[in-house]
N, C-alpha and C positions, 0 to 999 in steps of 0.2 A: 833918492837921497834919504838916509836913515832918519827916523824920527828921534827927537830928543827925549830920552827917558829921564835923565837926572832932573830936568826941568819940569817933569810931570806929564810929558806928552807920550802917548802910547804909540805903538807901531802903526796904528790906523789913523793917526792925526787927531784922536779924541783925547781930551785932557783926562789923564788918570787921576783918581782920587788919592793915590798913595805913590810914594817914590820907591825907587829901587832900594835906597838906604833903609826906608821903613820896613820893607820886606825882609832885608837882612837882619834887622833888629828882631823881628818875629822869629826868624830862623835861629837866632841865637838863644831862643827859649827851648829849642829842641835838642835833646841829648841822645847820644849813643848809650843805650842802657848798660853797656859793658864798660863805659869809661865816664868819669865825672867831668867831661868837657863837652861843650856844645858843638854841633855839627859844623858850624862856620869856622870856629877856631881849630877844629880837627882837620880842616881843609877838605871836607867832603863835598862842599857846594862849589860847583864849577861855574855855574851861570844862572842868572835870574833874568827872565824875560817878562815884560808886562805888555799886554795888548788889550786895551780897553779893560774889561772886568775879568780878564783871564791872566793868571800868573802861572808861569812855567818855570820849574826849577830843574836844572840838570845837575845831578849829583852822583856820587859814587859811594861805595862802602869800603871799609878797611880791607875787606876780602870778598871776592865774588861769591863765595859760599856762605857768607854771613847769614845766619838764620834770623836775624833781627830786621832785615831789610824791609819786609812788608809792614812790620810794626812801626818802624821809623817813618816810612813813607806815609802811613795812615796818620800818624801824629802831626807830621808836617802839613798834610792836606787839611786836617781839622783846624790847625792854628791859622793857616792862610785864609781859609774860608771865614774865619772870625774877623778879618780885616774888613771894615766897612767899604762896600763897593766891589769886593772880590766875589765874582759870580761862579768862577771855576778855578780850581787849582790842580795843575798837572805836575806830577813828579816823574821825571824820566831818569832811570838809572843808566849810567854810562860807565864803561870800563876802560876807556882810553882818554887820557893817560891813566894808567893804574895808580892807585893811591900808594903813597909812601909816607913814612913818618916825617919826612922833610917838608911835607905840605902843611904841617901843623904850624900854628902861630907860636911865637916865642912864649906867650902866656900859657898856651896849651902844653908845650914842652915842660915848662916849669911846674905846672899843676900835676903833671904825670911823673915828675922827677927825672926827666930825661936830660942828659948832658947835651950841649950844643956843639959837640965835636964834629 
């Protein structure tokens, strides 16, 4: 039976000191250096997992060859480790499904001046 994350329970049945939503709020402070939009609104974050003091983020980049990937992952890891109770932060790059501009939030599209056609 899966453990409840939203209520603050980790996958190991240990009460987490932070919620998934709090992790997403921290991730909203991380930006792709090539765009003035945070990685959550860009649609780059696919999944957040919390197990005790370990946070795992599955994410992608706008393109597999993006040279900023290591820098973005390092920034995310630093910010997550700043959350009280986070002992380890793992950033996993995934390429499936591939990112498309349709994954961006409406706010991101507006910030970048993209039409919603």
